[in-house]
C-alpha positions in Angstrom: 25.2 11.6 1.1 26.0 7.9 0.9 23.0 5.8 -0.1 23.4 2.4 -1.5 21.3 0.9 -4.2 19.4 -1.4 -1.8 18.0 1.4 0.2 17.1 3.9 -2.5 13.4 3.0 -2.4 13.2 3.4 1.4 14.7 6.9 1.2 12.9 8.1 -2.0 11.4 11.3 -0.4 14.2 11.8 2.1 17.3 11.8 -0.2 17.0 15.4 -1.6 16.3 17.2 1.8 19.2 15.3 3.4 21.6 16.0 0.6 20.7 19.7 0.7 21.3 19.7 4.4 24.7 18.0 4.1 25.8 20.5 1.4 24.7 23.4 3.6 26.8 22.1 6.5 29.8 21.6 4.2 29.3 25.1 2.8 29.3 26.5 6.4 32.6 24.8 7.1 31.4 21.6 8.8 32.9 18.7 6.8 30.4 16.0 7.6 29.0 13.1 5.6 25.6 11.4 5.9 25.1 7.7 5.5 21.5 6.7 5.1 20.7 3.0 5.8 17.8 0.8 6.9 18.4 -1.0 10.2 17.7 -4.7 10.5 14.1 -4.2 11.7 13.3 -2.0 8.6 13.8 1.3 10.4 15.2 4.3 8.5 18.4 5.7 10.1 21.0 8.3 9.2 24.6 8.2 10.5 26.4 11.5 10.6 30.2 11.1 10.3 32.3 14.0 11.3 35.8 14.9 10.2 37.5 13.6 13.3 35.8 10.2 13.2 32.9 11.3 15.4 29.6 9.7 14.7 25.9 10.2 15.6 23.0 8.0 14.5 19.4 9.3 14.1 16.2 7.4 13.6 13.9 9.1 11.1 11.4 6.3 10.6 8.3 8.1 11.6 9.3 11.6 10.5 8.3 13.3 7.3 11.2 14.3 5.0 11.2 17.9 6.3 11.1 16.6 9.9 13.9 14.2 9.2 16.1 17.0 8.0 15.3 19.0 11.1 16.1 16.1 13.4 19.4 15.5 11.8 20.3 19.3 11.7 19.5 19.7 15.4 21.6 16.7 16.3 24.6 17.9 14.2 24.5 21.3 15.9 24.4 19.9 19.4 
């Protein structure tokens, strides 16, 4: 998972579950990368980048860390 130094505090509780989810997808043969960032209005977002350049963006601002992982996982599967 890509998380720059400026956003580490915002994703303190979210980093581990999202990293585990990314590793699980890679282990299952889905080569994807997560890029966690904070949008201009202070909203936590996760961009999922696929191997063919496909991208999806998910808002996880009001979700708990476990819910955030579920939101991203459901979106990747779709």
